[in-house]
C-alpha positions in Angstrom: -42.3 -104.5 45.9 -45.1 -102.7 47.8 -45.6 -103.7 51.3 -49.5 -104.2 52.4 -50.6 -103.5 56.1 -52.3 -105.4 58.3 -54.9 -103.4 58.5 -55.0 -104.0 54.2 -54.8 -107.3 54.9 -57.9 -107.3 57.0 -60.0 -105.1 55.1 -59.2 -107.7 52.1 -60.1 -110.9 54.2 -63.3 -108.5 55.6 -64.4 -108.0 51.9 -63.5 -111.9 50.7 -65.9 -113.0 53.5 -68.6 -110.4 52.8 -68.4 -111.7 48.8 -67.7 -115.7 49.1 -68.2 -116.8 52.3 -71.4 -115.8 53.6 -73.9 -118.7 53.8 -76.3 -118.4 50.5 -80.2 -119.7 50.6 -80.4 -122.1 47.8 -84.0 -123.1 47.6 -83.5 -125.9 44.6 -80.1 -127.7 45.2 -78.4 -129.6 42.3 -75.3 -131.7 41.9 -72.6 -130.2 40.7 -69.0 -132.2 40.2 -65.4 -131.0 40.6 -62.2 -133.1 40.7 -60.8 -134.1 44.2 -57.8 -131.8 44.6 -60.4 -128.4 43.5 -63.0 -129.8 46.1 -60.0 -130.1 48.9 -58.7 -126.8 48.4 -62.2 -125.1 48.3 -62.4 -127.3 51.4 -59.6 -125.8 53.4 -60.4 -122.0 52.1 -63.8 -122.8 54.0 -62.6 -124.6 56.9 -59.9 -121.6 57.4 -62.0 -118.4 56.4 -65.5 -119.4 57.0 -68.3 -119.2 59.7 -70.7 -121.3 61.0 -72.7 -122.9 58.4 -70.4 -122.2 55.9 -69.9 -125.2 53.3 -68.1 -125.9 49.9 -71.4 -125.9 48.1 -72.1 -122.2 49.5 -68.9 -121.5 48.3 -69.1 -122.4 45.2 -72.5 -120.7 44.6 -71.0 -117.6 45.8 -68.2 -118.0 43.3 -70.5 -118.6 40.6 -72.9 -116.3 41.0 -70.1 -113.5 41.3 -68.7 -114.8 38.1 -72.1 -114.5 36.2 -72.6 -111.0 37.5 -69.5 -110.0 36.8 -69.3 -110.7 33.3 -73.3 -110.7 32.5 -73.3 -108.3 29.7 -70.7 -110.4 27.8 -72.2 -113.7 28.4 -75.5 -112.3 26.8 -73.3 -110.9 23.7 -71.4 -114.2 23.8 -74.6 -115.7 23.6 -76.1 -113.6 20.7 -73.3 -115.0 18.5 
């Protein structure tokens, strides 16, 4: 197994924070339900790695936005099936 330097780990963490742990602006909030287990795990991520003002809702918002952007073209194609 290849070793990963602490510098590479830091860059990965910085990239993760920039992508998923920035506080999003949510103008029109709607409830979303997840299991207690998932909620607890997300809460640990936010508490350990997130900055001030970050929440599980913000993390879920960022995850959903990233997912929809990554799969945008496929979703459009699948929608037409």
